[in-house]
Steps between C-alpha positions, in 0.01 A plus 500: 500500500572195294399443142263220411649190341315555172622860485858378545458241227370766266798724577740209447347409164512854364855584617692171476806475279455121470248242621638442851619854570374634832800696625627721220514874551197555278285262702616643832431857385154400378417331833620801697299733274184296563555511877569875484176556309310291755642699791433829324133407471502398867620846604209670327274371776750448783711813489627469859650152457859610551640150551393391156619831357850414622469164325395682183813715514713186534330341197551814292868511592545133413332551161717806435817299570387222266420754228844658541664158473301419187579840343873445557509140373253503210346835392266338244338275760479801734310706243271206422414453869425869545262510204333167583435591865435869445763613749608862478871543552 
């Protein structure tokens, strides 16, 4: 399940560190969080979609690794991302 282009632009604009930033940890975590939320809503109606559920687990693991990297390199940015995105950790 892909995100719409406008949704991606909105995520980029709210999480960028500078004007052309599309690949920093904050942006990647925000994109993964949006896709995770989209898949979570999908499973409320399609609870037997096990293929997509495996994809969701992969996305969650990728986001967890990025959060661990960010926590180890810059704890202030880590805390800011958690509060901005509402991620419980």
